[in-house]
C-alpha positions in Angstrom: -21.6 13.2 23.8 -19.6 11.7 21.2 -17.7 14.2 20.2 -16.7 15.6 23.7 -15.4 11.8 23.9 -13.6 12.4 20.7 -12.0 15.6 21.8 -10.9 14.0 25.1 -9.4 11.0 23.4 -7.2 13.2 20.7 -6.3 15.4 24.1 -5.5 12.3 26.0 -3.4 10.8 22.8 -1.7 14.1 22.6 -0.5 14.2 26.2 0.5 10.9 25.8 2.5 11.8 22.8 4.3 14.4 24.4 6.1 13.1 27.0 7.5 10.3 24.8 8.5 13.2 22.7 10.1 15.0 25.8 11.7 11.6 26.9 13.3 10.7 23.4 14.7 14.0 23.2 16.3 14.3 26.5 18.1 10.8 25.8 19.2 12.0 22.6 20.4 14.8 24.1 22.0 13.1 27.2 23.8 10.8 25.0 25.2 14.1 23.1 26.4 15.3 26.4 28.2 12.2 27.3 29.6 12.0 23.8 30.9 15.7 24.3 32.2 15.2 27.6 34.2 11.9 26.6 36.2 13.6 23.5 36.9 16.6 25.9 38.2 15.1 28.8 39.1 11.0 28.2 42.5 10.8 25.9 41.5 7.5 24.4 44.4 6.1 22.3 42.9 5.9 19.3 43.4 7.6 15.8 39.5 8.0 15.2 39.5 9.3 18.6 42.1 11.9 18.2 40.7 12.5 14.9 37.3 13.6 16.5 39.1 16.0 18.8 39.7 18.6 15.9 36.7 20.0 16.6 36.3 20.5 20.1 36.8 23.9 20.3 33.8 24.7 18.0 32.3 22.0 20.6 32.4 24.4 23.5 30.7 26.3 22.2 27.5 23.7 21.2 27.9 22.8 24.9 26.2 26.6 25.7 23.9 25.7 23.0 22.9 22.2 24.2 22.7 23.7 28.1 20.0 25.8 27.0 18.1 23.0 25.2 18.6 20.7 28.3 17.2 23.2 30.8 14.1 23.7 28.2 13.4 20.1 28.1 14.1 20.0 32.0 11.3 22.4 32.2 9.3 20.9 29.6 9.4 17.8 31.4 8.3 19.1 34.8 5.3 20.8 33.5 4.5 17.5 31.9 5.0 15.2 34.4 7.7 13.0 32.6 10.1 12.3 35.4 12.3 10.0 33.9 12.8 12.8 30.9 12.9 15.6 33.8 16.1 13.9 35.5 17.8 12.8 32.3 17.6 16.6 31.3 18.7 17.9 34.4 21.3 15.5 34.8 22.4 16.8 31.3 22.1 20.3 32.2 24.6 19.9 34.6 27.1 18.2 32.6 26.9 20.7 30.0 27.2 23.6 32.4 30.2 21.6 34.0 31.7 21.1 30.6 30.7 25.1 29.5 32.2 26.5 32.4 35.4 25.0 33.4 36.8 25.3 30.0 36.1 29.1 30.0 37.4 29.6 33.4 40.5 28.0 32.4 40.9 29.7 29.3 40.1 33.4 31.1 42.6 32.0 33.9 45.6 32.1 31.0 44.3 35.0 29.0 44.9 37.1 32.3 48.3 35.3 32.8 49.3 36.3 29.3 48.2 39.6 29.3 45.4 39.9 26.7 42.2 40.4 26.8 39.1 38.0 25.6 35.5 39.3 24.3 32.0 36.9 25.4 30.7 38.7 22.1 33.1 37.9 19.8 32.9 34.0 20.8 29.6 34.2 20.9 28.9 35.9 17.5 32.0 34.1 15.4 32.8 31.0 17.7 31.9 28.9 14.8 33.0 31.3 11.8 35.8 29.7 9.8 36.2 32.7 7.2 38.2 31.2 4.4 36.8 33.5 1.5 39.5 35.2 -0.9 40.3 38.3 0.2 39.2 40.4 -3.0 42.5 42.5 -3.1 44.5 39.1 -2.7 47.0 38.9 -6.3 48.5 35.5 -7.1 52.1 35.5 -7.9 54.8 32.4 -8.7 57.4 32.8 -6.5 59.1 29.7 -7.6 59.3 27.1 -10.7 60.1 23.1 -10.2 60.3 20.8 -13.2 57.6 23.2 -14.7 55.4 23.4 -12.2 55.0 26.6 -10.7 54.6 27.4 -7.1 52.4 30.2 -5.9 51.4 32.3 -3.0 48.7 34.9 -2.7 49.7 38.2 -1.7 47.5 40.3 0.9 47.9 44.1 1.4 48.3 45.8 4.2 45.1 48.1 4.9 45.7 51.7 4.7 46.7 53.4 8.0 46.1 50.3 10.0 47.9 48.8 12.6 52.1 49.5 12.2 51.4 51.1 8.9 50.8 54.5 10.2 53.4 56.4 8.3 54.6 55.7 4.3 57.6 53.8 4.8 57.9 49.9 4.0 55.7 47.7 5.9 56.4 44.2 8.0 55.2 41.1 6.5 54.5 37.6 7.3 54.6 34.6 5.0 52.2 32.2 6.0 52.5 28.4 5.5 49.2 26.0 5.6 49.0 22.7 7.6 47.7 19.6 6.6 50.4 16.8 7.4 52.7 17.8 4.5 49.9 15.9 2.4 47.2 18.4 1.9 46.2 22.0 2.2 46.7 25.1 0.3 47.4 28.7 0.6 43.6 29.5 1.2 44.0 28.1 4.5 45.9 31.7 5.0 43.1 33.8 4.5 41.6 34.1 8.1 45.0 35.1 9.9 46.1 36.5 6.7 42.8 39.1 7.5 44.2 39.9 10.9 47.8 40.7 9.8 46.4 42.7 7.2 44.4 44.7 9.6 47.3 45.3 11.5 49.3 46.8 8.8 51.0 43.7 7.7 51.4 42.5 4.2 50.9 38.7 4.3 52.0 36.3 1.6 50.0 32.5 2.0 52.0 30.0 -0.2 51.7 26.9 -1.7 54.6 24.2 -1.3 54.8 21.1 -2.8 53.3 18.3 -1.2 53.6 14.2 -0.6 53.8 11.8 -2.5 55.5 14.5 -5.1 58.1 15.9 -2.4 60.8 15.1 -0.6 61.8 15.6 2.7 63.6 18.7 2.1 61.3 20.1 -0.6 59.1 22.0 1.6 61.5 23.7 3.9 63.1 24.6 0.5 60.0 25.5 -0.9 59.3 27.9 2.4 63.2 29.3 2.0 62.3 30.5 -2.1 58.9 32.4 -0.7 61.0 33.9 1.9 63.4 35.0 -0.9 61.0 35.7 -3.1 59.7 38.5 -0.6 62.9 39.8 0.1 64.0 40.0 -3.7 60.7 42.2 -4.2 60.8 43.9 -1.5 61.4 47.1 -3.1 58.3 46.7 -5.2 55.6 45.1 -2.6 56.7 48.2 -0.2 58.1 45.6 2.3 60.7 46.0 5.2 63.0 42.8 4.1 64.2 43.2 7.7 61.0 42.8 9.1 59.6 39.4 7.4 58.2 36.8 9.7 57.1 33.4 9.0 54.1 31.9 10.6 52.7 28.1 10.1 50.2 25.6 11.5 50.7 22.1 12.2 52.4 20.9 9.3 53.0 24.3 8.4 54.7 24.9 11.8 57.4 22.3 11.2 58.3 23.7 8.0 58.4 27.6 9.6 60.8 26.6 12.0 62.7 24.1 9.7 63.3 26.8 7.5 63.8 29.7 10.1 66.6 27.5 11.7 68.5 26.2 8.7 69.0 29.6 7.0 72.4 29.0 5.3 72.6 25.1 5.5 73.7 22.9 2.5 71.7 20.5 3.4 68.5 22.5 2.9 68.9 24.6 0.0 66.1 27.3 -1.0 64.3 25.8 -3.9 65.4 28.7 -6.1 68.7 30.1 -5.1 68.1 33.2 -3.2 71.1 35.3 -1.4 69.0 35.6 2.2 66.3 33.7 3.4 66.5 35.0 7.1 63.5 35.9 8.7 62.8 38.2 11.6 60.5 36.5 13.7 59.3 32.1 13.6 55.3 31.9 15.0 54.5 28.0 15.1 51.2 27.3 16.0 51.2 23.4 17.1 54.1 22.4 14.8 55.9 19.1 15.3 59.4 19.7 16.8 60.8 16.2 17.6 60.0 13.7 15.5 61.1 10.9 18.5 58.9 12.7 21.1 55.9 13.1 18.8 55.4 9.4 17.9 56.0 8.4 21.9 53.6 11.0 23.4 50.8 11.3 20.5 47.3 9.9 21.4 47.6 8.8 17.6 50.7 7.2 17.5 50.3 4.7 14.5 49.1 7.8 12.3 51.7 10.0 13.2 54.5 7.6 12.7 52.9 7.1 9.4 53.0 10.7 8.2 56.3 11.1 9.6 57.1 7.7 7.8 56.1 9.2 4.6 57.5 12.7 5.4 60.9 11.5 5.4 61.2 8.2 3.0 61.1 5.8 5.6 61.3 4.5 8.7 63.4 5.8 11.7 65.6 2.7 11.3 65.8 3.2 7.3 66.8 6.8 7.6 68.1 7.5 10.8 70.1 11.0 9.1 66.8 12.4 7.7 64.7 11.5 10.7 67.4 12.8 13.3 67.4 16.1 10.1 63.6 16.8 9.9 63.1 17.6 13.7 64.0 21.4 14.5 65.2 20.8 17.9 68.1 19.3 16.6 68.6 22.8 15.0 68.6 25.2 17.9 72.0 27.5 17.9 72.4 31.0 19.3 71.3 33.4 17.2 68.2 31.9 15.6 65.0 34.1 15.5 62.5 34.9 18.7 60.4 32.5 18.0 56.6 31.9 19.4 55.3 28.6 19.9 51.2 28.3 20.7 50.0 24.9 21.6 46.4 23.2 22.9 46.9 21.4 26.1 44.7 18.7 25.1 46.4 18.0 21.3 45.7 14.4 20.8 47.7 14.8 17.4 51.1 16.6 18.0 51.6 16.8 21.8 51.6 19.9 23.8 55.4 18.0 25.1 56.7 19.4 21.3 56.7 23.0 22.2 57.7 22.5 25.6 60.9 20.8 24.5 61.8 23.4 21.9 60.9 25.7 24.6 64.0 24.0 26.7 66.2 23.7 23.9 65.9 27.7 22.8 66.3 28.5 26.5 69.7 26.2 26.4 70.9 28.2 23.5 69.5 31.3 24.6 67.4 32.2 22.1 64.5 34.9 22.3 61.2 32.5 22.5 57.7 32.4 24.3 55.9 29.4 24.7 52.0 29.4 25.3 49.8 26.4 26.4 45.7 26.8 25.8 44.1 24.6 28.6 41.0 22.8 27.1 42.1 23.5 23.2 43.1 21.0 20.6 44.5 20.4 17.3 43.3 23.2 15.0 42.2 25.3 17.9 42.2 28.2 15.8 39.9 26.5 13.0 37.1 28.7 14.5 38.1 32.4 14.7 36.0 33.7 17.5 36.7 31.3 20.1 38.5 32.2 23.4 41.5 29.8 22.5 42.0 31.7 19.5 41.2 35.4 20.9 44.5 34.4 23.1 46.5 33.6 20.6 45.9 36.5 18.8 46.8 38.7 21.8 49.7 36.7 22.2 50.9 37.2 18.7 50.5 40.7 19.0 52.5 41.2 21.7 55.2 39.1 20.5 55.4 41.0 17.1 55.5 44.3 18.8 57.8 42.9 21.2 60.4 41.7 18.4 59.4 42.6 14.7 58.0 45.9 14.7 
């Protein structure tokens, strides 16, 4: 009899604990669902919130995981008759279903409009893959020396027989410029896209450049030009076609790539080391700054952008009006510039999508070939994770653009 009562006690305690654990798990999952939703939908004017959105494109895959977890919790709560937990888990599942389906549908429509394909399998298998390991065949070179400091680049050779490298002639090349607010980052940031390009027959050169506070407002532009000039000067040895060199930059790197491409021959922005020709065939910018005035006015984190631009030009707009003006790529737009591709997340809280829109309008007015692609439900650094739908779309767009203008 005593043993039977003890078993009932243990059984009853277990049944009491399990609903409590289910309820606690449901509440935590519900809070997580609300947090995801707020970050993805509410543009709260805060530097902290803006920075918190940098991983949103990876979070979109996590919403699917949260959805599955919420469904499992809802089923368990029903079986254990934990009414409150069931309602919370069901509400979380509904919320996560919306936050999973709506962005996916919007991005799928964008893919269709841009004429590119996407793969659900790639999204599920590589959605949170970063891939910054150094390629085994990368070779490091010094492309310039400034005050005894060597500026380096990594050369990533095209894969044999791939993409545009079907023959034995010189290959197209891409010079990649990393982001990081002109203060952080390095050439290794270019490895993920570098692999993508080398798989398609391009030689890729991911570069370092001088960073703040050890650089001034012209240093980065001059360093990018010097890297392009070095590739041109060594094209014969490298097996690269000097007439088919593209510049590709992201965030601050996108700004520098545009500046370097648009100020070719401008004595205000000379290459760090003398080169006869630093021109490029095309320029690709992902969420790059194009107009400092608009960046400050429309960013969700204006204090952060104001501080970054002040450090970049060496003062405020009022203190350095000429530098401020000259550092915005839109002010260098003129006929004859290389074809330009701009890709931007519509929900970019740091560098607003209006930056790419303004550049597109200026290029259209000057008659410059260009393409602007806006990605819904996508934030700054949307391509940080390799398999997400936004990255897949941007890859397809790059391939189309390069085939049209660079190959």
